[in-house]
DOZA-834732 format. One record per atom (N, C-alpha, C, O): y, x, z; residue in one letter; residue number from 1; atom name. Coordinates in pm, whole numbers, always signed. Each point is the difference from the previous one (the first is absolute). Example, Ala and Ser with C-alpha at 12.3 -4.5 7.8 and 13.67 -1.06 7.14 Angstrom:
<sites>
{{-569 +1319 +780} a 1 N} {{+119 -89 +0} a 1 CA} {{+120 +90 +0} a 1 C} {{-2 +104 +66} a 1 O} {{+107 -139 -138} s 2 N} {{+119 +82 +6} s 2 CA} {{+109 -77 +73} s 2 C} {{+111 +51 +17} s 2 O} 
</sites>
This chain:
<sites>
{{+965 -1335 -366} x 1 N} {{+131 +132 +53} x 1 CA} {{+65 +8 -105} x 1 C} {{-64 -30 -101} x 1 O} {{+226 +76 +79} x 2 N} {{+91 -45 -79} x 2 CA} {{-34 +4 -61} x 2 C} {{-49 -111 -20} x 2 O} {{+13 +211 -99} x 3 N} {{+6 +78 -99} x 3 CA} {{-191 +11 -65} x 3 C} {{-94 +37 +72} x 3 O} {{+82 -77 -207} x 4 N} {{-133 +41 -32} x 4 CA} {{-129 -166 +89} x 4 C} {{+6 -96 +78} x 4 O} {{-110 +181 -180} x 5 N} {{-95 -82 +71} x 5 CA} {{-73 -1 +99} x 5 C} {{-108 -60 -2} x 5 O} {{+162 +143 +134} x 6 N} {{-73 -10 +110} x 6 CA} {{+47 -24 +140} x 6 C} {{+110 +16 +52} x 6 O} {{-255 -70 +4} x 7 N} {{-18 -64 +131} x 7 CA} {{+27 +148 +139} x 7 C} {{+16 +122 +0} x 7 O} {{-27 -270 +131} x 8 N} {{-1 +81 +89} x 8 CA} {{-81 -171 +83} x 8 C} {{+67 -102 +19} x 8 O} {{-234 +118 +20} x 9 N} {{+31 -101 +41} x 9 CA} {{-77 +59 +218} x 9 C} {{-36 +110 +41} x 9 O} {{+42 -224 +18} x 10 N} {{-29 +86 +199} x 10 CA} {{-116 -141 +34} x 10 C} {{-11 -109 -56} x 10 O} {{-39 +152 +135} x 11 N} {{-100 -86 -35} x 11 CA} {{-60 +18 +190} x 11 C} {{-94 +56 +58} x 11 O} {{+221 -143 -16} x 12 N} {{-46 -2 +193} x 12 CA} {{-154 -81 -12} x 12 C} {{-51 -91 -66} x 12 O} {{+2 +219 +215} x 13 N} {{-185 -69 +61} x 13 CA} {{+45 +35 +129} x 13 C} {{+111 +43 +34} x 13 O} {{-206 -66 +31} x 14 N} {{+0 +6 +131} x 14 CA} {{-53 +109 +78} x 14 C} {{+15 +38 +116} x 14 O} {{-118 +21 -270} x 15 N} {{-15 +117 +71} x 15 CA} {{-27 +106 -72} x 15 C} {{-92 -16 -80} x 15 O} {{+159 +149 +82} x 16 N} {{-88 +116 -113} x 16 CA} {{-111 +29 -53} x 16 C} {{-104 +1 +67} x 16 O} {{+109 +39 -245} x 17 N} {{-103 -15 -37} x 17 CA} {{-124 +119 +35} x 17 C} {{+64 +105 +3} x 17 O} {{-180 -79 +19} x 18 N} {{-25 +111 +49} x 18 CA} {{-11 +112 -130} x 18 C} {{+8 -17 -121} x 18 O} {{-30 +137 +200} x 19 N} {{-67 +76 -104} x 19 CA} {{+112 +54 -87} x 19 C} {{-76 +90 -38} x 19 O} {{+168 -68 -15} x 20 N} {{+99 +105 -133} x 20 CA} {{+135 -89 +78} x 20 C} {{+120 +27 +2} x 20 O} {{-200 -149 +62} x 21 N} {{+178 -101 +58} x 21 CA} {{+98 -25 -172} x 21 C} {{-25 +10 -120} x 21 O} {{+120 -40 +192} x 22 N} {{+89 +38 -108} x 22 CA} {{+51 +110 -117} x 22 C} {{+31 +118 +12} x 22 O} {{-35 -184 -99} x 23 N} {{+111 +120 -88} x 23 CA} {{+41 -38 -149} x 23 C} {{-60 -41 -99} x 23 O} {{+183 +70 +129} x 24 N} {{+133 -31 -54} x 24 CA} {{+40 +54 -164} x 24 C} {{+114 +44 -11} x 24 O} {{-143 -45 -31} x 25 N} {{-21 +50 -194} x 25 CA} {{+212 +30 -49} x 25 C} {{+55 -108 -22} x 25 O} {{+16 +203 +13} x 26 N} {{+105 -34 -58} x 26 CA} {{+94 +46 -120} x 26 C} {{+116 +41 +5} x 26 O} {{-214 -63 -133} x 27 N} {{+27 +79 -76} x 27 CA} {{+85 +61 -68} x 27 C} {{+85 -87 -16} x 27 O} {{-11 +272 -90} x 28 N} {{+100 +36 -17} x 28 CA} {{-28 +98 -57} x 28 C} {{-80 +93 +9} x 28 O} {{+213 -154 -113} x 29 N} {{-62 +86 -98} x 29 CA} {{+65 +191 +15} x 29 C} {{-68 +81 -63} x 29 O} {{+129 -52 +103} x 30 N} {{-2 +108 +25} x 30 CA} {{-28 +51 +167} x 30 C} {{+91 +26 +79} x 30 O} {{-256 -17 -44} x 31 N} {{-85 +14 +82} x 31 CA} {{+75 +155 +17} x 31 C} {{+90 +14 +83} x 31 O} {{-115 +49 -130} x 32 N} {{+3 +175 +71} x 32 CA} {{+131 +41 +45} x 32 C} {{+37 +89 +77} x 32 O} {{+32 -187 -154} x 33 N} {{+163 +94 +24} x 33 CA} {{+28 -146 +157} x 33 C} {{+80 +26 +90} x 33 O} {{-153 -153 -88} x 34 N} {{+49 -55 +100} x 34 CA} {{-131 +22 +199} x 34 C} {{-22 -29 +118} x 34 O} {{-13 +107 -253} x 35 N} {{-144 +6 +149} x 35 CA} {{+113 +215 +52} x 35 C} {{+19 +48 +112} x 35 O} {{+3 -14 -192} x 36 N} {{+74 +113 -43} x 36 CA} {{+117 -51 +201} x 36 C} {{-6 +30 +120} x 36 O} {{+102 -129 -226} x 37 N} {{+137 -66 +103} x 37 CA} {{-112 +20 +173} x 37 C} {{-1 +63 +105} x 37 O} {{-70 -162 -176} x 38 N} {{+22 -34 +128} x 38 CA} {{-144 +86 +122} x 38 C} {{-29 -66 +99} x 38 O} {{-22 +160 -113} x 39 N} {{-11 +88 +44} x 39 CA} {{+81 +95 +97} x 39 C} {{-34 +19 +117} x 39 O} {{+184 +60 -198} x 40 N} {{+147 +64 +36} x 40 CA} {{+42 -67 +79} x 40 C} {{+100 +30 +66} x 40 O} {{-181 -162 -48} x 41 N} {{+147 -96 +69} x 41 CA} {{-143 -35 +179} x 41 C} {{+32 -91 +77} x 41 O} {{-137 +155 -53} x 42 N} {{-79 +19 +43} x 42 CA} {{-112 -93 +62} x 42 C} {{-49 -29 +109} x 42 O} {{+37 -9 -293} x 43 N} {{-179 -74 +41} x 43 CA} {{-97 +2 -48} x 43 C} {{-24 +24 -118} x 43 O} {{-70 -55 +227} x 44 N} {{-154 +153 -101} x 44 CA} {{-54 -120 +27} x 44 C} {{+6 -97 +76} x 44 O} {{-81 +163 -208} x 45 N} {{-134 -58 -77} x 45 CA} {{-132 +56 +13} x 45 C} {{-27 +117 +23} x 45 O} {{-16 -170 -33} x 46 N} {{-211 -77 +70} x 46 CA} {{-76 +115 -188} x 46 C} {{-92 +75 -30} x 46 O} {{+234 -151 -47} x 47 N} {{-78 +142 -164} x 47 CA} {{+150 -126 -61} x 47 C} {{+71 -100 +10} x 47 O} {{-135 +273 -99} x 48 N} {{+176 +19 -109} x 48 CA} {{-66 -83 -138} x 48 C} {{-114 -42 -20} x 48 O} {{+269 +40 -86} x 49 N} {{-72 -79 -52} x 49 CA} {{-175 +70 -71} x 49 C} {{-61 +107 +7} x 49 O} {{+39 -248 -74} x 50 N} {{-159 +120 -28} x 50 CA} {{-3 -72 -109} x 50 C} {{+96 -72 -26} x 50 O} {{-177 +76 -35} x 51 N} {{-42 -57 -174} x 51 CA} {{-186 -45 +37} x 51 C} {{-97 +71 +26} x 51 O} {{+117 -220 -40} x 52 N} {{-161 +1 +57} x 52 CA} {{-24 -118 -169} x 52 C} {{+64 -37 -99} x 52 O} {{-200 +19 +162} x 53 N} {{-78 +7 -74} x 53 CA} {{+51 -213 -151} x 53 C} {{-19 -49 -111} x 53 O} {{+53 +38 +179} x 54 N} {{+70 -142 +3} x 54 CA} {{+96 +50 -106} x 54 C} {{+58 -76 -78} x 54 O} {{-49 +157 +79} x 55 N} {{+168 +49 -133} x 55 CA} {{+122 -52 +129} x 55 C} {{+87 -47 -74} x 55 O} {{-33 +29 +220} x 56 N} {{+72 -75 +32} x 56 CA} {{+38 +168 +67} x 56 C} {{-95 +59 +53} x 56 O} {{+278 +34 -60} x 57 N} {{-78 +113 +160} x 57 CA} {{+66 -104 +65} x 57 C} {{+60 -101 -36} x 57 O} {{-103 +181 +191} x 58 N} {{+50 -142 +75} x 58 CA} {{+37 +176 +122} x 58 C} {{-24 +118 -24} x 58 O} {{+103 -205 +177} x 59 N} {{+35 +115 +85} x 59 CA} {{-28 -186 +101} x 59 C} {{+18 -122 -9} x 59 O} {{-95 +282 +137} x 60 N} {{-16 -68 +87} x 60 CA} {{+39 -6 +165} x 60 C} {{-53 +78 +78} x 60 O} {{+148 -178 -36} x 61 N} {{+40 +34 +172} x 61 CA} {{+3 -88 +109} x 61 C} {{-65 -101 -27} x 61 O} {{+119 +99 +150} x 62 N} {{-25 -78 +60} x 62 CA} {{+134 -81 +60} x 62 C} {{+82 +66 +65} x 62 O} {{-74 -118 -72} x 63 N} {{+139 -131 +80} x 63 CA} {{-23 +29 +128} x 63 C} {{-114 -11 +44} x 63 O} {{+239 +62 +53} x 64 N} {{-21 -45 +193} x 64 CA} {{-101 -56 +84} x 64 C} {{-45 +27 +112} x 64 O} {{+10 -153 -238} x 65 N} {{-156 -98 +57} x 65 CA} {{-152 +27 +1} x 65 C} {{-92 -65 +51} x 65 O} {{+91 +215 -143} x 66 N} {{-115 +51 -76} x 66 CA} {{-80 -77 -104} x 66 C} {{-112 +19 -48} x 66 O} {{+198 -105 +31} x 67 N} {{+5 -79 -183} x 67 CA} {{-48 +28 -156} x 67 C} {{+98 -5 -74} x 67 O} {{-230 +36 -2} x 68 N} {{+72 +136 -101} x 68 CA} {{+123 -72 -35} x 68 C} {{+57 -90 +62} x 68 O} {{-21 +157 -189} x 69 N} {{+153 -7 -71} x 69 CA} {{-70 +146 -73} x 69 C} {{-42 +106 +46} x 69 O} {{+61 -188 -239} x 70 N} {{-65 +23 -70} x 70 CA} {{+87 +39 -116} x 70 C} {{+21 -88 -84} x 70 O} {{+38 +217 +66} x 71 N} {{+132 -69 -127} x 71 CA} {{-122 +99 -112} x 71 C} {{-98 +75 +4} x 71 O} {{+198 -145 -97} x 72 N} {{-96 -15 -149} x 72 CA} {{+31 +25 -125} x 72 C} {{+55 -105 -34} x 72 O} {{-54 +178 -61} x 73 N} {{+15 -73 -140} x 73 CA} {{-114 +21 -59} x 73 C} {{-54 +109 +21} x 73 O} {{-27 -229 -128} x 74 N} {{-39 -77 -92} x 74 CA} {{+67 -11 -128} x 74 C} {{-65 +14 -103} x 74 O} {{+165 -34 +102} x 75 N} {{+54 +10 -107} x 75 CA} {{-83 -107 -114} x 75 C} {{-17 -80 +92} x 75 O} {{-43 +15 -201} x 76 N} {{-78 -68 -136} x 76 CA} {{-102 -20 +108} x 76 C} {{-13 -108 +57} x 76 O} {{-51 +203 -34} x 77 N} {{-165 +54 +159} x 77 CA} {{+53 -141 +92} x 77 C} {{-55 -48 +99} x 77 O} {{+151 +13 -152} x 78 N} {{-5 -127 +137} x 78 CA} {{-24 -93 +4} x 78 C} {{-34 -56 +104} x 78 O} {{+49 -43 -299} x 79 N} {{+29 -149 +4} x 79 CA} {{-172 -21 -123} x 79 C} {{-78 -92 -21} x 79 O} {{+99 +295 -48} x 80 N} {{-105 +14 -110} x 80 CA} {{-22 +123 +21} x 80 C} {{+80 +94 +0} x 80 O} {{-223 -97 +24} x 81 N} {{-78 +146 +97} x 81 CA} {{-88 +14 -165} x 81 C} {{-53 -111 -11} x 81 O} {{+40 +141 -34} x 82 N} {{-48 +122 -76} x 82 CA} {{-234 -124 -12} x 82 C} {{-79 -23 -92} x 82 O} {{+82 -2 +211} x 83 N} {{-122 -25 +24} x 83 CA} {{-2 -172 +30} x 83 C} {{-108 -46 +38} x 83 O} {{+245 -65 -59} x 84 N} {{+22 -113 +26} x 84 CA} {{-119 -59 -129} x 84 C} {{-52 +95 -60} x 84 O} {{+23 -178 +32} x 85 N} {{-100 -95 -35} x 85 CA} {{+66 -61 -81} x 85 C} {{+101 +8 +70} x 85 O} {{-64 -67 -163} x 86 N} {{-89 -16 -176} x 86 CA} {{+54 -165 +120} x 86 C} {{-24 -114 -39} x 86 O} 
</sites>
């Protein structure tokens, strides 16, 4: 990615995984505002922003191919959660 330490990797496979399938995560600091803006444009969310027990806030939706997309904000808890081993 052009700024920061973010990366995005794609792995080509012959068959899609069974079960939950592909899940793509996007972190955004202003999660609630972004979800509201997308909803105003007609995007439907399966789950609106929700605080999770692992200290992330997430919203879930599906892309046109049915892949699950999760927009989340974890802040410091993404790399340094309170349960991290020292």
